C-alpha positions in Angstrom: 0.1 -0.3 0.2 1.2 3.0 -1.3 1.2 5.6 1.7 3.4 9.2 1.5 3.1 11.0 5.7 3.4 14.3 6.2 0.9 15.5 9.1 2.3 18.8 8.9 2.9 20.7 12.4 0.5 19.5 15.5 -0.9 21.6 18.4 0.4 18.8 21.7 -2.7 20.2 23.2 -5.7 18.4 23.4 -9.7 19.3 23.8 -12.0 16.6 24.8 -15.7 16.6 25.7 -15.9 13.1 27.6 -19.3 12.1 28.0 -18.0 8.4 29.6 -15.9 7.4 27.2 -16.8 9.1 23.8 -13.5 11.1 22.6 -15.9 12.8 19.3 -19.4 13.0 18.7 -18.4 16.4 16.9 -21.6 18.1 18.3 -22.8 21.8 19.7 -22.4 20.2 22.7 -18.4 19.7 22.2 -17.8 23.1 21.1 -18.2 22.1 17.3 -20.0 24.4 14.4 -21.1 23.1 10.7 -17.9 23.9 8.4 -14.2 22.9 8.0 -13.1 21.2 10.9 -9.5 22.3 10.1 -8.1 24.3 13.4 -11.8 23.2 15.7 -10.7 22.0 18.9 -6.9 21.3 17.6 -8.2 19.0 14.6 -5.9 19.7 11.6 -5.3 18.7 8.4 -3.3 15.9 6.5 -1.0 16.9 4.1 -2.4 19.3 1.6 -6.0 18.8 2.3 -8.3 21.5 0.9 -10.3 22.7 3.9 -13.5 22.5 2.1 -13.2 18.9 1.9 -13.2 18.1 6.0 -16.2 19.7 7.4 -18.3 19.0 10.3 -21.6 18.3 8.6 -25.5 17.8 9.5 -26.0 15.8 6.6 -25.6 12.3 8.6 -25.1 11.5 11.9 -25.6 8.2 13.8 -26.5 9.8 16.7 -27.1 13.4 17.5 -26.6 15.9 14.3 -23.5 16.4 13.3 -20.6 14.5 12.1 -17.1 14.3 10.3 -17.8 14.4 6.6 -15.0 13.7 4.4 -16.3 15.4 1.0 -15.4 14.6 -2.3 -14.0 17.1 -4.8 -13.8 14.5 -7.3 -10.6 15.1 -8.0 -9.7 11.6 -9.4 -5.9 11.4 -8.1 -4.5 8.4 -10.3 -1.3 8.3 -7.5 -3.3 7.6 -4.4 -3.1 11.0 -2.6 -5.1 11.4 0.0 -7.2 13.7 1.8 -8.1 14.3 5.3 -7.8 15.2 9.2 -5.8 14.2 12.0 -7.2 14.2 15.5 -5.8 16.0 18.5 -3.7 14.1 20.0 -5.3 11.6 23.0 -2.4 10.8 25.6 -4.0 12.4 28.2 -6.7 10.2 27.7 -5.7 6.4 26.3 -3.8 5.3 29.9 -5.0 1.7 29.5 -2.9 -1.0 28.0 -5.8 -2.7 26.7 -8.9 -0.7 25.2 -11.1 -0.4 22.3 -11.8 2.5 19.7 -15.3 2.4 18.1 -16.1 4.5 15.6 -19.4 4.7 12.9 -18.9 5.1 9.4 -21.3 5.7 6.8 -20.4 6.6 2.8 -23.1 8.5 0.3 -22.6 5.6 -2.5 -20.9 2.4 -3.5 -19.4 2.5 -7.4 -17.1 1.6 -9.5 -15.4 5.1 -9.2 -15.7 5.6 -5.5 -13.8 7.0 -3.4 -11.6 4.7 -0.6 -11.5 5.8 3.1 -8.7 4.8 5.1 -9.0 4.5 9.4 -5.9 5.2 10.8 -4.3 4.9 14.2 -0.6 6.0 14.7 1.5 6.7 17.5 3.1 9.8 18.1 6.8 9.8 19.5 7.0 13.4 20.9 10.2 13.2 22.0 11.7 11.8 18.7 9.1 13.4 16.8 8.0 10.6 14.7 5.1 8.8 13.7 4.5 5.4 13.6 1.1 3.8 11.7 -0.1 1.3 14.2 -3.6 0.0 12.9 -5.3 0.8 9.4 -8.7 -0.1 8.2 -10.1 0.8 4.8 -13.4 0.4 3.2 -12.9 0.4 -0.6 -14.6 1.8 -3.7 -15.9 -1.9 -4.6 -18.2 -2.0 -1.2 -15.1 -4.3 0.5 -13.7 -3.7 4.1 -10.6 -4.5 4.6 -7.5 -4.2 7.5 -3.8 -3.7 6.6 -1.7 -6.3 8.4 1.7 -4.2 8.3 3.5 -7.4 9.8 3.2 -8.8 6.2 2.0 -6.5 4.5 -1.1 -7.8 3.2 -4.8 -7.1 2.9 -7.6 -8.6 4.8 -11.3 -9.0 4.0 -13.4 -8.5 6.7 -16.5 -7.6 5.7 -18.8 -5.8 3.0 -20.3 -2.2 3.4 -23.4 -0.3 1.2 -24.4 3.4 0.6 -26.6 4.8 2.9 -25.5 2.6 5.4 -24.0 2.4 9.6 -21.3 0.6 10.0 -19.3 0.0 13.6 -15.7 -0.7 13.5 -14.4 -1.6 16.5 -10.6 -1.7 17.0 -9.4 -3.8 19.6 -5.7 -3.4 20.6 -4.6 -5.9 23.5 -1.5 -6.0 25.7 -0.4 -9.2 24.9 0.6 -7.9 21.0 -2.5 -8.5 19.1 -5.7 -6.1 17.2 -8.7 -7.2 16.6 -11.3 -5.8 14.6 -15.0 -5.8 15.1 -17.6 -5.0 12.4 -21.2 -4.4 13.8 -20.3 -5.9 17.1 -19.5 -9.6 15.8 -15.5 -10.6 16.0 -13.9 -10.1 12.2 -10.2 -11.0 12.6 -7.2 -10.5 14.8 -3.4 -10.0 13.3 -0.1 -9.5 15.1 0.7 -6.2 16.3 3.8 -5.3 14.1 4.4 -1.5 15.6 3.0 -1.9 19.4 -0.4 -1.3 20.5 -0.2 2.2 22.0 -2.3 4.9 19.5 -2.6 8.4 20.7 -3.4 10.0 17.2 -6.2 8.9 15.0 -6.3 9.9 10.9 -9.5 9.6 8.3 -8.4 10.0 4.7 -10.0 9.6 1.5 -8.4 9.2 -1.9 -11.0 11.7 -3.7 -12.6 10.2 -6.0 -17.0 9.8 -6.7 -18.4 9.2 -3.0 -17.7 10.7 0.6 -17.6 9.2 3.7 -18.9 10.6 7.7 -17.1 9.5 10.3 -19.2 9.5 14.1 -19.6 8.9 17.9 -15.5 7.9 18.3 -15.7 6.0 22.1 -12.4 5.0 23.8 -13.5 1.9 25.9 -11.4 -0.4 28.5 -14.3 -3.0 28.4 -12.9 -5.8 25.9 -15.0 -7.2 23.6 -14.5 -11.7 23.0 -14.4 -13.8 19.8 -17.9 -14.5 19.4 -20.2 -17.7 17.5 -22.3 -15.3 15.2 -25.8 -15.9 14.8 -26.3 -13.1 12.6 -28.3 -15.3 9.3 -30.5 -16.9 11.9 -31.6 -14.3 13.9 -34.0 -11.7 13.0 -34.2 -8.1 14.6 -37.2 -6.0 14.2 -38.5 -3.4 13.9 -35.8 -1.6 13.6 -35.4 1.3 14.0 -38.0 1.1 16.7 -39.9 2.8 19.4 -40.8 0.7 22.1 -40.1 -2.8 21.7 -38.0 -4.9 19.6 -39.0 -8.5 19.0 -36.5 -11.4 18.3 -37.0 -14.0 16.5 -34.9 -17.0 15.0 -34.8 -20.1 12.3 -32.2 -22.0 13.9 -34.6 -23.5 17.0 -32.2 -21.3 19.1 -33.4 -20.8 22.6 -32.8 -17.2 23.7 -31.8 -16.9 27.5 -30.1 -13.3 27.7 -30.0 -10.0 26.0 -27.8 -7.2 26.5 -28.0 -3.5 25.3 -25.4 -1.7 25.4 -24.8 2.3 24.3 -22.2 3.6 22.1 -19.6 4.1 24.8 -20.0 0.4 25.5 -22.2 1.2 28.6 -24.8 -1.7 29.4 -28.2 0.0 29.6 -30.7 -2.5 30.0 -30.4 -6.7 30.6 -33.2 -9.3 30.2 -33.1 -12.7 31.0 -34.9 -15.4 29.4 -35.4 -19.5 30.5 -34.6 -20.8 26.6 -37.2 -19.0 24.4 -37.2 -19.0 20.6 -38.9 -15.7 20.1 -38.0 -12.9 22.8 -39.0 -9.1 23.2 -37.2 -6.3 24.5 -39.1 -3.0 26.0 -36.6 0.1 24.4 -39.4 2.9 25.7 -37.0 4.3 28.5 -33.6 4.4 26.6 -32.6 7.6 24.3 -32.9 8.2 21.2 -29.5 6.7 19.2 -27.4 3.6 18.2 -27.3 0.6 20.5 -25.8 -2.5 20.1 -28.0 -5.5 21.4 -25.9 -8.4 22.3 -27.8 -12.3 22.2 -26.7 -15.5 24.1 -28.3 -18.4 23.3 -27.6 -22.0 23.6 -26.3 -22.4 19.6 -23.7 -18.9 20.4 -24.3 -15.2 20.6 -24.8 -12.5 18.1 -25.0 -8.7 17.9 -26.6 -6.7 16.6 -26.9 -2.9 15.9 -30.4 -1.0 16.4 -31.5 2.1 16.7 -34.0 3.7 18.7 -35.9 6.5 17.8 
């Protein structure tokens, strides 16, 4: 993967609005305003990125009303040039040896001329003034999600995506020296951490073809995810979005024993226990509007699915 790194001068101060473990939701409550994100709360531009390509936007949000938008200018860079932004330094927030960073991603379209979008984590060494890539997830123009294995210099396909849908990407940095990846709460793959598991910068870029990308609800948590046996194809969760009650049914005669609902920061907001039932209902009327992850445990394994309360 060709990559030219020029992060420019970074302000080493940091500004965060920490609601539990949320790092950035790009909301007005966090002192973000619509328009270019450059210069807001210590966010900076990546390389020669034009300011008009990096916006705090109201066009899409996985929760709240604003998100980060990497906006295409359809420049069609054949040399792989990337446009994007660099977060503030996170050293004062990310302090655990094992932790997760979760972020919601969406794009306006998938096409043969679509943009690639990259989610990087970096480690910045202030003493040496050096930047090291720790992890990479990228959304390929053809609708495929990859992670990049730095140690073996190869891309690993981990999922797929469609336009105007939300995908929750969780990167788990383990003190044992591995990095695990999850999509919408489901385990995707794990690789050896070639450059360690300490990260303190997030970088988002696109290669600027026909599609734009959005990022929202970036969160840090010390609650780690496990490898789950997936029942995703056999479970139906509906209606979704839902206002009051979510119904869970399945086609594999699995017996549901427990349901746990967590918010985007990993906090458990609701649990329900069952004595082995094929169908279950969960009342979410008391939850605030937003995006949640519902983990369903049964005698045949577990599945985690995203639900939206409205």
